[in-house]
DOVEXKE-566613 format. One record per residue (C-alpha): x, y, z; chain; residue number from 1. Coordinates in Angstrom, 3 decimals, always signed. Layout:
<zazas>
+----------+----------+----------+-------+-----+
:        u :        v :        w : kette :  nr :
+----------+----------+----------+-------+-----+
:        X :        Y :        Z :     A : NUM :
...
+----------+----------+----------+-------+-----+
</zazas>
This chain:
<zazas>
+----------+----------+----------+-------+-----+
:        u :        v :        w : kette :  nr :
+----------+----------+----------+-------+-----+
: +234.741 : +185.864 :  +35.458 :     A :   1 :
: +232.498 : +185.181 :  +38.469 :     A :   2 :
: +233.781 : +183.477 :  +41.605 :     A :   3 :
: +231.598 : +180.328 :  +41.141 :     A :   4 :
: +232.951 : +179.981 :  +37.603 :     A :   5 :
: +236.562 : +180.270 :  +38.812 :     A :   6 :
: +235.936 : +177.690 :  +41.540 :     A :   7 :
: +234.340 : +175.293 :  +39.056 :     A :   8 :
: +237.304 : +175.620 :  +36.661 :     A :   9 :
: +239.756 : +175.176 :  +39.542 :     A :  10 :
: +237.831 : +172.106 :  +40.669 :     A :  11 :
: +237.934 : +170.616 :  +37.156 :     A :  12 :
: +241.673 : +171.258 :  +36.920 :     A :  13 :
: +242.526 : +169.659 :  +40.285 :     A :  14 :
: +240.232 : +166.691 :  +39.712 :     A :  15 :
: +241.801 : +166.166 :  +36.272 :     A :  16 :
: +245.304 : +166.290 :  +37.766 :     A :  17 :
: +244.276 : +163.778 :  +40.408 :     A :  18 :
: +242.756 : +161.602 :  +37.702 :     A :  19 :
: +246.014 : +161.734 :  +35.733 :     A :  20 :
: +247.814 : +160.507 :  +38.870 :     A :  21 :
: +245.478 : +157.524 :  +39.042 :     A :  22 :
: +246.360 : +156.822 :  +35.400 :     A :  23 :
: +250.052 : +156.735 :  +36.311 :     A :  24 :
: +249.249 : +154.593 :  +39.334 :     A :  25 :
: +247.252 : +152.129 :  +37.254 :     A :  26 :
: +250.055 : +151.448 :  +34.753 :     A :  27 :
: +252.834 : +151.542 :  +37.371 :     A :  28 :
: +252.873 : +147.781 :  +37.923 :     A :  29 :
: +253.171 : +147.041 :  +34.208 :     A :  30 :
: +256.006 : +149.524 :  +33.689 :     A :  31 :
: +257.973 : +148.319 :  +36.728 :     A :  32 :
: +257.245 : +144.637 :  +36.109 :     A :  33 :
: +260.616 : +143.706 :  +34.513 :     A :  34 :
: +262.441 : +145.028 :  +37.605 :     A :  35 :
: +259.927 : +143.654 :  +40.125 :     A :  36 :
: +259.799 : +140.231 :  +38.469 :     A :  37 :
: +263.597 : +139.963 :  +38.585 :     A :  38 :
: +263.795 : +141.220 :  +42.171 :     A :  39 :
: +261.047 : +138.938 :  +43.477 :     A :  40 :
: +261.713 : +135.979 :  +41.115 :     A :  41 :
: +258.207 : +136.089 :  +39.632 :     A :  42 :
: +257.152 : +133.870 :  +36.733 :     A :  43 :
: +254.545 : +135.152 :  +34.259 :     A :  44 :
: +251.722 : +133.378 :  +36.073 :     A :  45 :
: +252.598 : +135.042 :  +39.392 :     A :  46 :
: +253.047 : +138.424 :  +37.688 :     A :  47 :
: +249.666 : +137.998 :  +36.031 :     A :  48 :
: +248.179 : +137.261 :  +39.448 :     A :  49 :
: +249.527 : +140.611 :  +40.686 :     A :  50 :
: +247.600 : +142.290 :  +37.871 :     A :  51 :
: +244.535 : +140.263 :  +38.803 :     A :  52 :
: +244.686 : +141.378 :  +42.449 :     A :  53 :
: +245.220 : +145.047 :  +41.569 :     A :  54 :
: +242.297 : +145.156 :  +39.166 :     A :  55 :
: +240.090 : +142.972 :  +41.353 :     A :  56 :
: +240.635 : +145.576 :  +44.067 :     A :  57 :
: +239.809 : +148.283 :  +41.538 :     A :  58 :
: +236.514 : +146.587 :  +40.679 :     A :  59 :
: +235.620 : +146.204 :  +44.347 :     A :  60 :
: +236.446 : +149.893 :  +44.874 :     A :  61 :
: +233.954 : +150.785 :  +42.152 :     A :  62 :
: +231.244 : +148.759 :  +43.916 :     A :  63 :
: +231.947 : +150.480 :  +47.236 :     A :  64 :
: +231.771 : +154.006 :  +45.800 :     A :  65 :
: +228.047 : +154.612 :  +46.409 :     A :  66 :
: +226.276 : +157.895 :  +45.726 :     A :  67 :
: +228.373 : +160.125 :  +48.000 :     A :  68 :
: +231.089 : +160.886 :  +45.509 :     A :  69 :
: +233.200 : +163.266 :  +47.610 :     A :  70 :
: +233.382 : +160.869 :  +50.543 :     A :  71 :
: +234.346 : +158.035 :  +48.185 :     A :  72 :
: +237.088 : +160.152 :  +46.560 :     A :  73 :
: +238.542 : +160.935 :  +49.987 :     A :  74 :
: +238.463 : +157.312 :  +51.076 :     A :  75 :
: +240.023 : +156.165 :  +47.814 :     A :  76 :
: +242.887 : +158.642 :  +48.029 :     A :  77 :
: +243.359 : +157.733 :  +51.706 :     A :  78 :
: +243.791 : +154.046 :  +50.818 :     A :  79 :
: +246.246 : +155.031 :  +48.081 :     A :  80 :
: +248.320 : +157.067 :  +50.543 :     A :  81 :
: +248.636 : +154.118 :  +52.931 :     A :  82 :
: +249.326 : +151.669 :  +50.081 :     A :  83 :
: +252.035 : +153.893 :  +48.571 :     A :  84 :
: +253.773 : +153.962 :  +51.941 :     A :  85 :
: +253.503 : +150.171 :  +52.284 :     A :  86 :
: +254.904 : +149.528 :  +48.779 :     A :  87 :
: +258.214 : +151.033 :  +49.837 :     A :  88 :
: +258.794 : +148.231 :  +52.347 :     A :  89 :
: +256.701 : +145.250 :  +51.194 :     A :  90 :
: +257.998 : +142.122 :  +49.498 :     A :  91 :
: +256.497 : +138.716 :  +48.691 :     A :  92 :
: +254.039 : +137.543 :  +49.850 :     A :  93 :
: +252.827 : +140.779 :  +51.513 :     A :  94 :
: +253.127 : +142.751 :  +48.277 :     A :  95 :
: +250.231 : +140.760 :  +46.778 :     A :  96 :
: +247.915 : +142.160 :  +49.470 :     A :  97 :
: +249.359 : +145.657 :  +49.074 :     A :  98 :
: +248.669 : +145.704 :  +45.341 :     A :  99 :
: +245.103 : +144.588 :  +46.047 :     A : 100 :
: +244.592 : +147.645 :  +48.291 :     A : 101 :
: +246.429 : +149.840 :  +45.786 :     A : 102 :
: +243.814 : +148.769 :  +43.228 :     A : 103 :
: +241.013 : +149.267 :  +45.760 :     A : 104 :
: +242.065 : +152.890 :  +46.291 :     A : 105 :
: +242.434 : +153.491 :  +42.559 :     A : 106 :
: +239.002 : +152.023 :  +41.889 :     A : 107 :
: +237.270 : +154.200 :  +44.460 :     A : 108 :
: +239.081 : +157.387 :  +43.445 :     A : 109 :
: +238.572 : +156.892 :  +39.696 :     A : 110 :
: +234.935 : +155.785 :  +39.917 :     A : 111 :
: +233.924 : +158.540 :  +42.316 :     A : 112 :
: +235.658 : +161.194 :  +40.196 :     A : 113 :
: +234.023 : +159.942 :  +36.985 :     A : 114 :
: +230.573 : +159.884 :  +38.565 :     A : 115 :
: +231.131 : +163.295 :  +40.159 :     A : 116 :
: +232.026 : +164.808 :  +36.779 :     A : 117 :
: +229.124 : +162.976 :  +35.112 :     A : 118 :
: +226.656 : +164.285 :  +37.710 :     A : 119 :
: +227.451 : +167.892 :  +36.907 :     A : 120 :
: +227.932 : +167.556 :  +33.129 :     A : 121 :
: +224.327 : +167.408 :  +31.894 :     A : 122 :
: +224.142 : +167.090 :  +28.096 :     A : 123 :
: +227.937 : +167.331 :  +27.788 :     A : 124 :
: +228.520 : +164.022 :  +29.568 :     A : 125 :
: +230.223 : +162.231 :  +26.643 :     A : 126 :
: +232.621 : +165.093 :  +25.850 :     A : 127 :
: +233.482 : +165.749 :  +29.512 :     A : 128 :
: +234.126 : +162.068 :  +30.182 :     A : 129 :
: +236.393 : +161.946 :  +27.113 :     A : 130 :
: +238.314 : +164.966 :  +28.493 :     A : 131 :
: +238.574 : +163.387 :  +31.936 :     A : 132 :
: +239.866 : +160.173 :  +30.428 :     A : 133 :
: +242.243 : +162.253 :  +28.323 :     A : 134 :
: +243.768 : +163.477 :  +31.601 :     A : 135 :
: +243.957 : +159.875 :  +32.837 :     A : 136 :
: +245.687 : +158.857 :  +29.608 :     A : 137 :
: +248.171 : +161.739 :  +29.965 :     A : 138 :
: +249.258 : +160.360 :  +33.323 :     A : 139 :
: +249.421 : +156.822 :  +31.959 :     A : 140 :
: +251.474 : +157.970 :  +28.952 :     A : 141 :
: +253.922 : +160.039 :  +31.014 :     A : 142 :
: +254.437 : +157.304 :  +33.601 :     A : 143 :
: +256.753 : +155.007 :  +31.577 :     A : 144 :
: +259.008 : +157.963 :  +30.720 :     A : 145 :
: +259.028 : +159.335 :  +34.270 :     A : 146 :
: +259.691 : +155.876 :  +35.700 :     A : 147 :
: +262.738 : +155.213 :  +33.488 :     A : 148 :
: +265.117 : +156.621 :  +36.098 :     A : 149 :
: +263.752 : +154.256 :  +38.731 :     A : 150 :
: +263.940 : +151.321 :  +36.305 :     A : 151 :
: +267.613 : +152.112 :  +35.849 :     A : 152 :
: +268.542 : +152.520 :  +39.518 :     A : 153 :
: +266.196 : +149.883 :  +40.936 :     A : 154 :
: +265.443 : +152.163 :  +43.920 :     A : 155 :
: +261.654 : +152.537 :  +43.857 :     A : 156 :
: +261.041 : +154.106 :  +47.270 :     A : 157 :
: +261.332 : +157.729 :  +46.027 :     A : 158 :
: +258.733 : +156.899 :  +43.368 :     A : 159 :
: +256.301 : +155.540 :  +45.951 :     A : 160 :
: +256.991 : +158.583 :  +48.128 :     A : 161 :
: +256.130 : +160.883 :  +45.224 :     A : 162 :
: +252.798 : +159.125 :  +44.795 :     A : 163 :
: +252.116 : +159.392 :  +48.521 :     A : 164 :
: +252.685 : +163.158 :  +48.593 :     A : 165 :
: +250.711 : +163.821 :  +45.392 :     A : 166 :
: +247.710 : +161.795 :  +46.544 :     A : 167 :
: +247.815 : +163.605 :  +49.889 :     A : 168 :
: +247.588 : +166.997 :  +48.155 :     A : 169 :
: +244.649 : +165.822 :  +46.041 :     A : 170 :
: +242.847 : +164.546 :  +49.140 :     A : 171 :
: +243.431 : +167.853 :  +50.915 :     A : 172 :
: +241.815 : +169.828 :  +48.074 :     A : 173 :
: +238.815 : +167.500 :  +47.956 :     A : 174 :
: +238.310 : +167.706 :  +51.723 :     A : 175 :
: +238.416 : +171.511 :  +51.723 :     A : 176 :
: +236.715 : +172.439 :  +48.438 :     A : 177 :
: +234.490 : +169.760 :  +46.942 :     A : 178 :
: +230.849 : +169.288 :  +47.927 :     A : 179 :
: +228.321 : +166.577 :  +47.102 :     A : 180 :
: +226.234 : +167.205 :  +43.991 :     A : 181 :
: +222.494 : +167.398 :  +44.680 :     A : 182 :
: +221.774 : +165.421 :  +41.492 :     A : 183 :
: +223.590 : +162.324 :  +42.766 :     A : 184 :
: +221.798 : +162.383 :  +46.128 :     A : 185 :
: +218.435 : +162.854 :  +44.414 :     A : 186 :
: +219.164 : +159.896 :  +42.140 :     A : 187 :
: +219.821 : +157.719 :  +45.186 :     A : 188 :
: +216.430 : +158.631 :  +46.633 :     A : 189 :
: +214.672 : +157.974 :  +43.322 :     A : 190 :
: +216.382 : +154.644 :  +42.829 :     A : 191 :
: +218.573 : +155.709 :  +39.900 :     A : 192 :
: +217.897 : +156.312 :  +36.248 :     A : 193 :
: +215.403 : +154.349 :  +34.192 :     A : 194 :
: +216.564 : +151.682 :  +31.809 :     A : 195 :
: +215.671 : +153.067 :  +28.393 :     A : 196 :
: +216.697 : +149.975 :  +26.433 :     A : 197 :
: +216.274 : +146.219 :  +26.538 :     A : 198 :
: +218.286 : +143.951 :  +28.773 :     A : 199 :
: +220.234 : +142.504 :  +25.835 :     A : 200 :
: +221.453 : +145.961 :  +24.815 :     A : 201 :
: +222.470 : +146.760 :  +28.405 :     A : 202 :
: +224.268 : +143.425 :  +28.856 :     A : 203 :
: +226.063 : +143.889 :  +25.526 :     A : 204 :
: +227.256 : +147.353 :  +26.572 :     A : 205 :
: +228.540 : +146.038 :  +29.914 :     A : 206 :
: +230.432 : +143.151 :  +28.294 :     A : 207 :
: +231.795 : +145.520 :  +25.650 :     A : 208 :
: +233.091 : +147.782 :  +28.421 :     A : 209 :
: +234.599 : +144.755 :  +30.202 :     A : 210 :
: +236.423 : +143.721 :  +27.038 :     A : 211 :
: +237.563 : +147.290 :  +26.296 :     A : 212 :
: +239.240 : +147.784 :  +29.657 :     A : 213 :
: +240.549 : +144.212 :  +29.427 :     A : 214 :
: +242.326 : +144.916 :  +26.145 :     A : 215 :
: +243.598 : +148.252 :  +27.448 :     A : 216 :
: +244.911 : +146.741 :  +30.695 :     A : 217 :
: +246.449 : +143.672 :  +29.039 :     A : 218 :
: +248.381 : +145.712 :  +26.498 :     A : 219 :
: +249.474 : +148.442 :  +28.893 :     A : 220 :
: +250.469 : +145.870 :  +31.504 :     A : 221 :
: +252.476 : +143.526 :  +29.282 :     A : 222 :
: +253.833 : +145.786 :  +26.503 :     A : 223 :
: +257.013 : +146.747 :  +28.364 :     A : 224 :
: +257.818 : +143.091 :  +29.061 :     A : 225 :
: +256.790 : +141.997 :  +25.540 :     A : 226 :
: +258.968 : +144.596 :  +23.836 :     A : 227 :
: +261.848 : +143.960 :  +26.252 :     A : 228 :
: +261.792 : +140.242 :  +25.422 :     A : 229 :
: +261.937 : +141.087 :  +21.716 :     A : 230 :
: +265.186 : +142.980 :  +22.453 :     A : 231 :
: +266.498 : +142.030 :  +25.937 :     A : 232 :
: +269.387 : +144.504 :  +25.643 :     A : 233 :
: +267.107 : +147.550 :  +25.571 :     A : 234 :
: +264.843 : +148.095 :  +28.599 :     A : 235 :
: +264.275 : +151.695 :  +27.478 :     A : 236 :
: +262.743 : +150.420 :  +24.238 :     A : 237 :
: +260.257 : +148.359 :  +26.218 :     A : 238 :
: +259.080 : +151.415 :  +28.102 :     A : 239 :
: +258.891 : +153.314 :  +24.788 :     A : 240 :
: +256.323 : +150.861 :  +23.403 :     A : 241 :
: +254.110 : +151.440 :  +26.440 :     A : 242 :
: +254.522 : +155.214 :  +26.108 :     A : 243 :
: +253.526 : +155.070 :  +22.433 :     A : 244 :
: +250.462 : +153.033 :  +23.371 :     A : 245 :
: +249.374 : +155.669 :  +25.870 :     A : 246 :
: +250.299 : +158.488 :  +23.477 :     A : 247 :
: +247.899 : +156.936 :  +20.969 :     A : 248 :
: +245.175 : +156.780 :  +23.613 :     A : 249 :
: +245.893 : +160.378 :  +24.609 :     A : 250 :
: +245.635 : +161.695 :  +21.043 :     A : 251 :
: +242.526 : +159.690 :  +20.165 :     A : 252 :
: +240.653 : +160.777 :  +23.290 :     A : 253 :
: +241.553 : +164.406 :  +22.675 :     A : 254 :
: +240.373 : +164.240 :  +19.052 :     A : 255 :
: +237.227 : +162.315 :  +19.997 :     A : 256 :
: +236.250 : +164.860 :  +22.630 :     A : 257 :
: +236.780 : +167.867 :  +20.364 :     A : 258 :
: +236.065 : +166.824 :  +16.756 :     A : 259 :
: +235.074 : +163.263 :  +15.951 :     A : 260 :
: +232.018 : +163.056 :  +18.187 :     A : 261 :
: +230.574 : +166.233 :  +16.707 :     A : 262 :
: +231.290 : +165.174 :  +13.119 :     A : 263 :
: +230.431 : +161.476 :  +13.156 :     A : 264 :
: +228.437 : +160.754 :  +16.306 :     A : 265 :
: +229.098 : +158.187 :  +19.009 :     A : 266 :
: +227.997 : +155.061 :  +17.119 :     A : 267 :
: +230.200 : +155.578 :  +14.058 :     A : 268 :
: +233.259 : +156.448 :  +16.142 :     A : 269 :
: +232.694 : +153.350 :  +18.275 :     A : 270 :
: +232.357 : +151.052 :  +15.260 :     A : 271 :
: +235.543 : +152.340 :  +13.609 :     A : 272 :
: +237.634 : +152.078 :  +16.770 :     A : 273 :
: +236.533 : +148.487 :  +17.470 :     A : 274 :
: +237.836 : +147.287 :  +14.094 :     A : 275 :
: +241.046 : +149.271 :  +14.561 :     A : 276 :
: +241.585 : +147.662 :  +17.967 :     A : 277 :
: +241.274 : +144.133 :  +16.588 :     A : 278 :
: +243.659 : +144.905 :  +13.719 :     A : 279 :
: +246.301 : +146.409 :  +16.027 :     A : 280 :
: +246.305 : +143.432 :  +18.428 :     A : 281 :
: +246.696 : +141.013 :  +15.491 :     A : 282 :
: +249.610 : +143.121 :  +14.215 :     A : 283 :
: +251.174 : +143.088 :  +17.675 :     A : 284 :
: +251.005 : +139.288 :  +17.848 :     A : 285 :
: +252.558 : +138.992 :  +14.382 :     A : 286 :
: +255.368 : +141.480 :  +15.152 :     A : 287 :
: +258.900 : +140.175 :  +15.711 :     A : 288 :
: +260.905 : +143.396 :  +15.725 :     A : 289 :
: +260.921 : +146.351 :  +18.099 :     A : 290 :
: +259.912 : +148.958 :  +15.512 :     A : 291 :
: +256.890 : +146.922 :  +14.398 :     A : 292 :
: +255.899 : +146.413 :  +18.046 :     A : 293 :
: +256.174 : +150.175 :  +18.611 :     A : 294 :
: +253.989 : +150.888 :  +15.558 :     A : 295 :
: +251.400 : +148.306 :  +16.630 :     A : 296 :
: +251.396 : +149.744 :  +20.149 :     A : 297 :
: +250.736 : +153.257 :  +18.853 :     A : 298 :
: +247.971 : +152.026 :  +16.535 :     A : 299 :
: +246.448 : +150.069 :  +19.401 :     A : 300 :
: +246.346 : +153.162 :  +21.564 :     A : 301 :
: +244.759 : +155.252 :  +18.801 :     A : 302 :
: +242.079 : +152.617 :  +18.320 :     A : 303 :
: +241.196 : +151.610 :  +21.873 :     A : 304 :
: +241.375 : +155.142 :  +23.324 :     A : 305 :
: +237.816 : +156.404 :  +22.694 :     A : 306 :
: +236.093 : +153.039 :  +23.238 :     A : 307 :
: +235.680 : +152.906 :  +27.018 :     A : 308 :
: +234.630 : +156.572 :  +27.525 :     A : 309 :
: +232.057 : +156.196 :  +24.734 :     A : 310 :
: +230.655 : +153.005 :  +26.243 :     A : 311 :
: +230.631 : +154.695 :  +29.627 :     A : 312 :
: +228.550 : +157.578 :  +28.299 :     A : 313 :
: +225.988 : +155.090 :  +26.957 :     A : 314 :
: +225.929 : +153.153 :  +30.243 :     A : 315 :
: +225.678 : +156.170 :  +32.567 :     A : 316 :
: +222.598 : +157.313 :  +30.664 :     A : 317 :
: +220.977 : +154.092 :  +31.825 :     A : 318 :
: +222.293 : +153.830 :  +35.399 :     A : 319 :
: +224.635 : +156.306 :  +37.147 :     A : 320 :
: +225.890 : +153.629 :  +39.552 :     A : 321 :
: +229.282 : +152.297 :  +40.581 :     A : 322 :
: +228.396 : +148.697 :  +39.659 :     A : 323 :
: +228.905 : +149.628 :  +36.003 :     A : 324 :
: +232.550 : +150.468 :  +36.695 :     A : 325 :
: +232.910 : +147.336 :  +38.824 :     A : 326 :
: +231.629 : +144.915 :  +36.191 :     A : 327 :
: +233.610 : +146.645 :  +33.449 :     A : 328 :
: +236.664 : +146.582 :  +35.697 :     A : 329 :
: +236.530 : +142.794 :  +35.899 :     A : 330 :
: +238.046 : +142.836 :  +32.421 :     A : 331 :
: +241.072 : +144.610 :  +33.887 :     A : 332 :
: +241.441 : +141.793 :  +36.395 :     A : 333 :
: +240.753 : +138.819 :  +34.143 :     A : 334 :
: +242.449 : +139.560 :  +30.822 :     A : 335 :
: +245.945 : +140.569 :  +32.076 :     A : 336 :
: +245.878 : +137.500 :  +34.335 :     A : 337 :
: +244.767 : +135.314 :  +31.417 :     A : 338 :
: +247.585 : +136.794 :  +29.328 :     A : 339 :
: +250.165 : +135.785 :  +31.935 :     A : 340 :
: +248.600 : +132.345 :  +32.440 :     A : 341 :
: +248.565 : +131.596 :  +28.696 :     A : 342 :
: +252.141 : +132.819 :  +28.386 :     A : 343 :
: +253.242 : +130.520 :  +31.210 :     A : 344 :
: +251.252 : +127.575 :  +29.821 :     A : 345 :
: +252.268 : +127.924 :  +26.165 :     A : 346 :
: +255.802 : +129.158 :  +26.739 :     A : 347 :
: +255.588 : +132.560 :  +25.036 :     A : 348 :
: +254.059 : +135.935 :  +25.805 :     A : 349 :
: +253.134 : +136.107 :  +22.114 :     A : 350 :
: +250.600 : +133.338 :  +22.768 :     A : 351 :
: +249.483 : +135.145 :  +25.905 :     A : 352 :
: +248.291 : +138.024 :  +23.732 :     A : 353 :
: +245.616 : +135.690 :  +22.384 :     A : 354 :
: +243.580 : +136.810 :  +25.430 :     A : 355 :
: +243.253 : +140.513 :  +24.438 :     A : 356 :
: +242.884 : +139.443 :  +20.789 :     A : 357 :
: +239.875 : +137.299 :  +21.729 :     A : 358 :
: +238.427 : +140.234 :  +23.696 :     A : 359 :
: +238.801 : +142.520 :  +20.659 :     A : 360 :
: +237.033 : +139.970 :  +18.440 :     A : 361 :
: +234.226 : +139.554 :  +20.982 :     A : 362 :
: +233.663 : +143.320 :  +21.009 :     A : 363 :
: +233.045 : +143.324 :  +17.259 :     A : 364 :
: +230.622 : +140.403 :  +17.520 :     A : 365 :
: +228.709 : +142.006 :  +20.387 :     A : 366 :
: +228.526 : +145.370 :  +18.649 :     A : 367 :
: +227.145 : +143.743 :  +15.508 :     A : 368 :
: +224.628 : +141.685 :  +17.534 :     A : 369 :
: +223.432 : +144.668 :  +19.599 :     A : 370 :
: +223.014 : +146.830 :  +16.468 :     A : 371 :
: +220.978 : +144.049 :  +14.851 :     A : 372 :
: +218.826 : +143.715 :  +17.986 :     A : 373 :
: +218.223 : +147.465 :  +18.056 :     A : 374 :
: +217.101 : +147.471 :  +14.403 :     A : 375 :
: +214.800 : +144.498 :  +15.069 :     A : 376 :
: +213.166 : +146.233 :  +18.040 :     A : 377 :
: +212.747 : +149.477 :  +16.084 :     A : 378 :
: +211.105 : +147.584 :  +13.208 :     A : 379 :
: +208.789 : +145.780 :  +15.643 :     A : 380 :
: +207.797 : +149.106 :  +17.166 :     A : 381 :
: +206.986 : +150.584 :  +13.760 :     A : 382 :
: +204.936 : +147.556 :  +12.747 :     A : 383 :
: +202.696 : +148.025 :  +15.784 :     A : 384 :
: +201.920 : +151.643 :  +14.908 :     A : 385 :
+----------+----------+----------+-------+-----+
</zazas>
């Protein structure tokens, strides 16, 4: 194997490991929420606002990424290092600002890594983005299990220290080994990719992506608390529901990147997973027992897993820019917050899950409308021939 090939494989491995760390960092707040809420006396509305700040920061980080991917990755990991150190000592109200910067670092690191991989993927963009998001899902799935010890002891500083050291190692590799891709710099000079479809189709894709990450973030953020409230005696069971959710995402993204896309194509996979997502959220709302919640969580992960990477592959064909991640990331800020606000207002987290349920329904409507618009435009084009 040639030296360039070895370096490229090593780069892919390290970037994937770093991406899996950002997955763990993204779900950290949701997994630790029962302990943090008790320690800081947070009601659901205040806890939802923490989610809002983290994901608002993540969206802003996506906007700030720009076309210099390596520089953005370094800056993102640098912010994460400082934020991880601050989390070990912060309490209300300072912790609200810290979680905003934690999200800012995550947003920059994740967006820059995704764009960097996309820039050098060529025709294999969809499959490579599925694999990258598989790595992210692996970190998100492992996090609830790895965090169980800290949930039990209540001492979270070693956990934050572990994040700090891991992010520092990732930043060191990037600084020493990664270089800017010529394709990204050329795109910045040319003004980006052309829009190959109508504005309605583009807007529908963006809103679909917003809803997809909104459903994913709402469920991953609130599942531990939701399951724990169903059985207050078993905090481990709450973390298990979140792990099953991320296990479902992990499996579905692995299968989508290796088999389903080749067999069925992107459109059919997307359509099937949207209906599965809606069904799983409805089942979750209807569930009253821990085992049913666990099953609904696993089904939800299997369904929602391929959706965002598939939408991302469609969107990056039209514009390889960070604003796509930023707008989509607004769903991560709005829907978990709306879940907490509805729970506080209506007196039950079960009612709070109406927010991700509405997002799942909207995705189906938008997908149907965009497919109809595409058929109408194709028919109009044929009639002019």
